[in-house]
C-alpha positions as CSV (number, residue, x, y, z in Angstrom):
1,M,10.5,-90.8,-35.0
2,S,9.4,-89.3,-38.3
3,K,8.4,-85.6,-38.1
4,L,5.0,-85.6,-39.8
5,V,3.4,-82.3,-40.6
6,I,0.2,-83.8,-39.2
7,I,1.6,-83.7,-35.7
8,F,1.8,-79.9,-35.8
9,L,-1.5,-79.6,-37.5
10,F,-3.1,-81.5,-34.6
11,F,-1.3,-79.2,-32.2
12,G,-2.7,-76.1,-33.8
13,C,-6.2,-77.5,-34.0
14,I,-6.3,-78.6,-30.4
15,G,-5.1,-75.2,-29.2
16,I,-2.2,-76.4,-27.0
17,G,1.0,-74.4,-27.0
18,F,4.6,-75.5,-27.2
19,S,5.4,-74.6,-23.6
20,Q,7.5,-77.3,-21.9
21,S,6.9,-75.8,-18.4
22,N,5.2,-77.9,-15.8
23,P,2.3,-78.8,-16.3
24,F,2.7,-79.9,-20.0
25,P,-0.6,-79.1,-21.6
26,F,-0.5,-81.7,-24.4
27,A,-0.3,-84.5,-21.7
28,S,-3.5,-83.3,-20.0
29,K,-6.8,-85.3,-20.1
30,Q,-8.5,-82.5,-22.0
31,A,-5.8,-82.4,-24.7
32,R,-5.8,-86.2,-25.1
33,E,-9.6,-86.3,-25.5
34,K,-9.5,-83.5,-28.0
35,L,-6.7,-85.2,-30.0
36,L,-8.7,-88.5,-30.2
37,I,-11.8,-86.6,-31.4
38,K,-9.7,-84.7,-34.0
39,L,-8.2,-88.0,-35.2
40,N,-11.5,-89.6,-35.7
41,D,-13.6,-86.7,-36.9
42,S,-11.1,-84.9,-39.0
43,I,-9.0,-87.7,-40.4
44,I,-10.1,-91.3,-39.9
45,N,-13.8,-91.2,-40.5
46,P,-14.0,-88.7,-43.4
47,S,-11.0,-90.4,-45.1
48,A,-12.6,-93.8,-44.8
49,N,-15.9,-92.6,-46.1
50,D,-14.2,-90.9,-49.1
51,F,-12.1,-93.9,-50.0
52,L,-15.0,-96.3,-49.7
53,A,-16.8,-93.9,-52.1
54,N,-13.9,-94.2,-54.5
55,K,-12.4,-90.8,-53.8
56,R,-8.7,-90.1,-53.3
57,I,-7.4,-89.6,-49.7
58,N,-4.3,-88.5,-48.0
59,W,-2.8,-91.9,-47.1
60,E,0.0,-90.4,-44.9
61,S,-2.5,-88.9,-42.5
62,Y,-4.9,-91.8,-42.6
63,A,-2.3,-94.5,-42.1
64,W,-0.5,-92.6,-39.4
65,A,-3.7,-91.9,-37.4
66,T,-5.0,-95.5,-37.6
67,A,-1.6,-96.9,-36.7
68,Y,-1.4,-94.4,-33.8
69,I,-4.6,-95.6,-32.2
70,I,-4.2,-99.2,-33.5
71,D,-7.6,-99.0,-35.2
72,E,-9.0,-102.5,-35.3
73,S,-12.5,-101.4,-36.4
74,K,-14.6,-102.9,-39.2
75,Q,-14.4,-99.6,-41.0
76,N,-10.6,-99.6,-41.1
77,F,-10.6,-103.3,-42.1
78,A,-12.9,-102.4,-45.1
79,V,-10.6,-99.5,-46.1
80,L,-7.5,-101.6,-46.0
81,E,-9.0,-104.5,-47.7
82,K,-10.2,-102.3,-50.6
83,A,-6.7,-100.7,-50.8
84,L,-4.9,-104.0,-50.9
85,K,-7.2,-105.5,-53.5
86,E,-6.9,-102.3,-55.6
87,Y,-3.2,-101.9,-54.9
88,N,-2.3,-101.3,-58.5
89,Q,-4.2,-98.1,-58.4
90,L,-2.0,-96.7,-55.6
91,S,1.5,-95.3,-55.9
92,K,4.2,-97.3,-54.3
93,S,4.6,-94.6,-51.7
94,D,0.9,-94.8,-50.7
95,L,0.9,-98.6,-50.7
96,Q,3.8,-98.5,-48.2
97,K,1.7,-96.2,-46.0
98,V,-1.2,-98.7,-46.3
99,F,1.2,-101.4,-45.0
100,G,1.8,-99.3,-41.9
101,S,-1.8,-99.5,-40.9
102,V,-2.1,-103.1,-42.0
103,F,0.8,-104.3,-39.8
104,A,-0.4,-102.2,-36.9
105,C,-4.0,-103.1,-36.9
106,F,-4.5,-106.4,-38.8
107,P,-1.2,-108.4,-38.6
108,N,-2.8,-111.7,-39.6
109,Q,-5.9,-110.9,-41.6
110,F,-4.6,-110.0,-45.1
111,V,-2.4,-112.9,-46.1
112,P,-4.1,-113.6,-49.5
113,E,-4.0,-110.0,-50.6
114,I,-0.4,-109.5,-49.6
115,R,0.7,-112.8,-51.1
116,I,-0.5,-111.4,-54.5
117,I,1.4,-108.1,-53.9
118,A,4.6,-110.0,-53.0
119,N,4.3,-112.3,-56.0
120,G,3.8,-109.3,-58.4
121,E,6.4,-107.0,-57.0
122,S,9.7,-106.8,-59.0
123,E,10.7,-103.1,-58.8
124,N,10.3,-101.7,-55.3
125,E,12.6,-103.3,-52.6
126,K,10.7,-101.7,-49.7
127,I,7.3,-103.0,-50.9
128,F,8.6,-106.5,-51.5
129,A,10.5,-106.7,-48.2
130,T,7.5,-105.5,-46.2
131,A,5.2,-107.9,-48.0
132,V,7.5,-110.8,-47.4
133,N,7.7,-110.0,-43.7
134,Y,3.9,-110.0,-43.4
135,L,3.8,-113.5,-45.0
136,A,6.7,-114.8,-42.9
137,Q,5.1,-113.6,-39.6
138,N,2.0,-115.6,-40.7
139,K,4.1,-118.8,-41.2
140,V,3.9,-118.6,-45.0
141,E,6.9,-120.1,-46.8
142,V,8.8,-117.3,-48.6
143,K,11.9,-119.2,-49.7
144,Q,10.8,-119.3,-53.4
145,L,10.0,-115.5,-53.3
146,L,13.5,-114.8,-51.9
147,E,15.2,-117.0,-54.5
148,S,13.2,-115.6,-57.5
149,K,12.9,-111.9,-56.8
150,F,15.7,-109.2,-56.6
151,K,18.3,-112.0,-56.9
152,N,21.1,-109.6,-58.1
153,S,20.1,-106.6,-55.9
154,N,22.6,-105.2,-53.4
155,H,20.1,-102.8,-52.0
156,P,20.4,-102.6,-48.2
157,I,16.8,-103.4,-47.6
158,I,17.2,-106.6,-49.6
159,Q,20.4,-107.4,-47.8
160,A,18.6,-107.0,-44.5
161,L,15.8,-109.1,-45.7
162,R,18.1,-111.9,-46.8
163,N,19.9,-111.8,-43.4
164,Q,16.6,-112.5,-41.7
165,F,16.3,-115.9,-43.2
166,Q,19.9,-117.1,-42.6
167,P,20.5,-119.7,-40.0
168,N,22.9,-117.4,-38.0
169,Y,20.1,-114.7,-37.6
170,N,19.5,-115.3,-33.9
171,P,18.6,-113.6,-30.6
172,I,21.6,-113.7,-28.2
173,S,22.0,-115.7,-25.1
174,I,22.8,-114.5,-21.6
175,A,26.3,-115.8,-22.1
176,D,26.5,-113.7,-25.3
177,L,25.3,-110.6,-23.4
178,E,27.9,-111.1,-20.7
179,S,30.6,-111.4,-23.4
180,I,29.5,-108.0,-24.8
181,I,29.6,-106.4,-21.4
182,R,33.1,-107.9,-20.7
183,F,34.2,-106.8,-24.2
184,N,33.3,-103.2,-23.4
185,K,34.7,-103.2,-19.8
186,D,38.0,-101.5,-20.6
187,K,36.8,-99.2,-23.4
188,K,36.5,-96.2,-21.1
189,S,33.3,-95.3,-22.8
190,K,29.7,-95.4,-21.6
191,F,27.2,-98.0,-22.9
192,L,23.5,-98.3,-22.7
193,Y,22.0,-101.8,-23.2
194,S,18.4,-102.1,-24.3
195,I,17.5,-105.8,-24.1
196,Q,14.3,-106.7,-26.0
197,H,12.1,-109.7,-26.9
198,Q,11.8,-110.9,-30.4
199,D,8.1,-110.3,-30.0
200,R,8.1,-106.5,-29.7
201,N,4.7,-106.5,-28.0
202,K,6.7,-107.6,-24.9
203,V,8.4,-104.8,-22.9
204,G,12.2,-104.9,-22.7
205,K,14.7,-103.6,-20.1
206,V,17.5,-101.1,-20.3
207,F,20.6,-100.7,-18.1
208,I,23.9,-98.8,-18.2
209,Q,27.6,-99.6,-18.0
210,T,29.8,-96.6,-17.1
211,E,33.3,-95.7,-18.2
212,S,34.7,-97.8,-15.3
213,G,33.3,-100.9,-16.9
214,L,30.8,-101.4,-14.1
215,L,27.0,-101.7,-14.4
216,V,25.1,-98.9,-12.6
217,K,23.6,-100.3,-9.4
218,E,21.4,-99.1,-6.6
219,N,21.5,-100.9,-3.2
220,G,23.6,-103.6,-4.8
221,K,21.3,-104.3,-7.7
222,V,21.5,-103.2,-11.3
223,I,19.1,-100.4,-12.2
224,F,16.7,-101.8,-14.8
225,I,14.1,-99.6,-16.5
226,D,11.3,-100.8,-18.7
227,Q,11.6,-99.8,-22.3
228,L,9.5,-100.5,-25.4
229,A,11.1,-101.0,-28.8
230,R,7.8,-101.6,-30.7
231,S,6.7,-99.1,-33.3
232,A,3.0,-98.2,-33.5
233,T,3.2,-99.7,-37.0
234,N,5.1,-102.9,-36.0
235,L,6.8,-102.8,-39.4
236,P,10.1,-104.5,-40.0
237,M,13.2,-102.9,-38.4
238,Y,14.8,-101.6,-41.6
239,I,11.6,-100.0,-42.9
240,T,10.9,-96.3,-42.1
241,N,8.7,-96.0,-38.9
242,G,9.3,-99.7,-38.2
243,N,10.4,-101.4,-35.0
244,T,13.6,-100.3,-33.4
245,P,16.5,-102.1,-35.2
246,V,18.8,-104.4,-33.3
247,G,22.5,-103.4,-33.3
248,L,24.8,-100.5,-32.4
249,Y,23.9,-96.8,-32.0
250,K,26.0,-93.8,-31.3
251,I,24.7,-91.7,-28.4
252,N,25.6,-88.1,-29.3
253,S,23.8,-86.0,-26.7
254,L,20.8,-85.5,-24.5
255,H,18.2,-83.0,-25.9
256,K,14.8,-81.6,-25.0
257,S,12.5,-82.4,-28.0
258,E,10.0,-80.1,-29.5
259,N,7.8,-83.0,-30.5
260,V,4.8,-82.9,-28.2
261,F,4.3,-86.7,-28.3
262,I,7.8,-87.1,-26.8
263,G,7.3,-84.4,-24.1
264,P,9.7,-82.3,-22.1
265,S,11.9,-85.0,-20.6
266,L,15.4,-85.2,-22.0
267,A,15.8,-87.6,-24.9
268,F,18.9,-89.5,-26.0
269,V,19.8,-88.2,-29.5
270,T,21.4,-91.2,-31.3
271,F,22.8,-91.9,-34.7
272,L,22.6,-95.1,-36.8
273,P,25.5,-95.9,-39.1
274,F,25.4,-93.6,-42.1
275,E,23.3,-91.0,-40.3
276,C,26.4,-89.1,-39.3
277,D,29.9,-89.2,-40.6
278,A,32.0,-92.3,-39.9
279,A,34.5,-90.5,-37.8
280,T,31.8,-89.3,-35.4
281,F,30.1,-92.6,-35.2
282,F,33.2,-94.7,-34.6
283,N,35.0,-92.0,-32.6
284,S,38.1,-92.7,-34.7
285,P,39.9,-91.3,-37.8
286,T,38.1,-93.7,-40.1
287,T,36.2,-92.0,-43.0
288,K,34.1,-95.0,-44.2
289,F,31.3,-97.0,-43.0
290,T,32.2,-100.6,-43.6
291,L,30.5,-103.7,-42.1
292,E,34.0,-104.7,-40.8
293,N,34.3,-101.5,-38.8
294,Y,30.8,-101.8,-37.5
295,L,31.3,-105.4,-36.4
296,S,34.5,-104.5,-34.5
297,F,32.1,-103.3,-31.7
298,F,31.1,-106.9,-31.1
299,P,33.1,-109.8,-29.8
300,A,34.5,-112.0,-32.5
301,T,32.2,-114.9,-31.5
302,L,29.1,-112.8,-32.4
303,Q,30.3,-111.1,-35.6
304,K,28.6,-113.7,-37.8
305,N,25.2,-113.2,-36.1
306,T,23.4,-111.3,-38.9
307,L,20.6,-110.1,-36.5
308,L,23.2,-107.8,-34.9
309,Q,23.7,-106.0,-38.3
310,Q,20.2,-104.5,-38.5
311,T,21.2,-101.0,-37.6
312,F,24.0,-101.1,-40.2
313,W,21.6,-102.0,-43.0
314,A,18.7,-99.9,-41.6
315,G,21.0,-96.8,-41.6
316,K,22.3,-97.6,-45.1
317,A,18.7,-97.9,-46.2
318,G,18.0,-94.4,-44.9
319,R,16.4,-94.8,-41.4
320,T,17.1,-91.8,-39.2
321,E,16.1,-90.2,-35.9
322,I,15.7,-93.3,-33.8
323,H,15.9,-91.6,-30.4
324,F,15.4,-92.9,-26.9
325,H,12.7,-90.8,-25.2
326,G,9.7,-90.4,-22.9
327,T,6.1,-90.1,-23.9
328,T,3.0,-88.0,-23.5
329,I,0.9,-90.5,-25.5
330,D,-2.3,-91.7,-23.7
331,P,-1.7,-95.3,-22.5
332,N,-5.5,-95.8,-22.4
333,L,-5.4,-96.1,-26.2
334,Y,-3.7,-99.5,-25.6
335,I,-5.6,-101.1,-22.8
336,G,-5.6,-104.8,-23.4
337,K,-2.4,-104.8,-25.4
338,E,0.5,-106.8,-24.0
339,F,2.7,-103.7,-23.8
340,Y,0.2,-101.6,-21.8
341,P,0.8,-99.1,-20.1
342,Q,3.8,-98.5,-22.3
343,T,3.1,-96.6,-25.5
344,P,4.6,-97.2,-28.9
345,S,6.1,-94.4,-31.0
346,M,7.2,-94.5,-34.6
347,G,10.3,-96.6,-34.3
348,C,12.1,-95.1,-31.3
349,L,12.8,-96.6,-27.9
350,C,10.2,-95.3,-25.5
351,V,10.1,-95.3,-21.7
352,N,6.8,-94.8,-19.9
353,E,5.8,-91.6,-18.2
354,T,2.7,-91.0,-16.1
355,W,0.8,-87.7,-16.2
356,D,-2.2,-86.5,-14.1
357,K,-5.3,-84.9,-15.6
358,Q,-3.8,-81.4,-15.6
359,G,-0.7,-82.6,-17.5
360,N,1.6,-82.7,-14.4
361,L,4.3,-85.4,-14.6
362,I,3.8,-87.9,-11.8
363,E,6.3,-90.5,-12.6
364,S,9.0,-90.7,-15.3
365,G,11.0,-93.8,-16.2
366,Q,12.7,-91.6,-18.8
367,Q,14.0,-89.2,-16.2
368,K,15.3,-92.1,-14.1
369,L,17.1,-93.4,-17.2
370,V,18.6,-90.0,-17.9
371,N,19.7,-89.7,-14.2
372,T,21.3,-93.1,-14.4
373,W,23.1,-92.2,-17.5
374,L,24.4,-89.0,-15.9
375,K,25.9,-90.8,-12.9
376,T,29.0,-89.9,-14.9
377,P,28.9,-86.5,-16.6
378,N,29.7,-87.4,-20.3
379,E,26.6,-87.4,-22.4
380,K,28.2,-89.3,-25.3
381,G,28.5,-93.0,-25.6
382,Y,27.0,-96.0,-27.4
383,A,23.9,-98.1,-27.2
384,Y,23.2,-101.7,-28.0
385,V,19.7,-102.8,-28.8
386,L,19.7,-106.6,-28.5
387,E,17.1,-109.3,-28.6
388,L,17.5,-111.9,-25.9
389,Q,16.4,-115.5,-26.5
390,E,13.2,-116.1,-24.7
391,S,14.4,-119.0,-22.6
392,D,16.9,-116.7,-20.9
393,W,14.5,-114.0,-19.7
394,K,13.7,-115.8,-16.4
395,T,17.3,-115.5,-15.2
396,F,18.3,-112.3,-17.0
397,E,18.1,-109.8,-14.1
398,E,19.6,-112.3,-11.7
399,K,22.6,-112.9,-14.0
400,M,23.2,-109.2,-14.6
401,N,23.2,-108.6,-10.8
402,T,26.2,-110.9,-10.5
403,L,28.4,-108.8,-12.9
C-alpha cells in the first residue's frame, strides 16, 4: 500500500490520534463519518469545481480520494472525461493518476478516449500498458498496438504486458494447485496460499501449509479465510497501486502498522522480487534475481505459465510494500459491490475486520489468519498468490480438505 501524505493529513484534520489501544478511534463511526465529509468537502468537490473551471488541481489527492470511495458520480465522470480529452495538457505522472480513478470508477465508459491515448503513446511504458489493459478489459482488439508500439523495449512493464497476451498466460487448475502444495511438502518452510479469482471483484480464500508439509486444519477441515486481492483502483497488477500480483512473495515478518487504514492487527510484511536482496528473498547464497531462480519455486510443469511471473516483473518494475493486512476502512462505502463487506486497499491483500461504533474490534479475519500462521512459531516463509480457473471453484475447498 502506498504511503500517501494525504493519509496523515486526513488523520490530523479529523483529530484522531495514533493510539493502537482498544478501541481504535479511526475505526469508530464518528471518525468514518468525518473522513467521508473531509474527502468530499476538502478534496473531491473543490478539486472538481476547480478543474471544470480550467484550474490546476492536485491529481494525487483527487484520484486517490475518488478511487477510495469508488466515486461513480456525474461530477467525477465529467472531471475524468475532461481530463482524458485534454490529456496532452497533463504530465504523464498526472495522467497515470487519472487512470487510477478511471479504472476504479468507470471501467467501461471511456473506451474512445483511452483508445486515442493508447494509439498516441510511444514514450511512457506505464501509460501505454495501462491504456492497453483498459481497452482489453472492454474487449477491444489490441494485437496491432502490441505489435507496433515498444517493439524493442525490454522494460519490465512491457514484458509483463506481453505476457498477458500469450497463450500460456492462464489461471491454474485444482490439479496445478495440488502439485504446488506437494512440491512444497518437504521444503521445511511455511507457505501461505492466497487463491483468487481472475475477476478481482470476487473474494478469494487463503490457507496455510506448515513446515511439516501439512495444511493447517481445525476439526478435520482446512482453515480457509476470506481475502480480497482487489485494489481500490483495480489497475493492472504490475502498475503502482494496482491489483495484487500473481506469483511468489517472501514473508519476512509480522508487524503492527502505523497506517490507520490498516489498523492495529498484525500484518504480514512481504517482499516482491527485487524489493530486498536476492539472498534474503531466495533464502540462499544467490546474489542475483533471475527468472530461472524465481521459477524454481514452481513445479516444472507450471514454469511456462507466464501469469505466475507477475510478481517478478512487478517487482522489477518497482512495485513495493504489498503487505497482507486487516482493515479499518468502512465497508458501507462499498454496499452493492460484489466484494462487500470486504474492503479494497491500494494493492495489498486485505482481510475483513468488523468494528463497532466506538471503534472496538468485534471480529477479525486477519487475527485468525495470524493465529493460523503462528500455529508454528517461525514468522518467516513464503506466499503464493494464485488465480484459480473459475470452473474449479465449486470443488476447491472439498479438494483441499482431502490433502
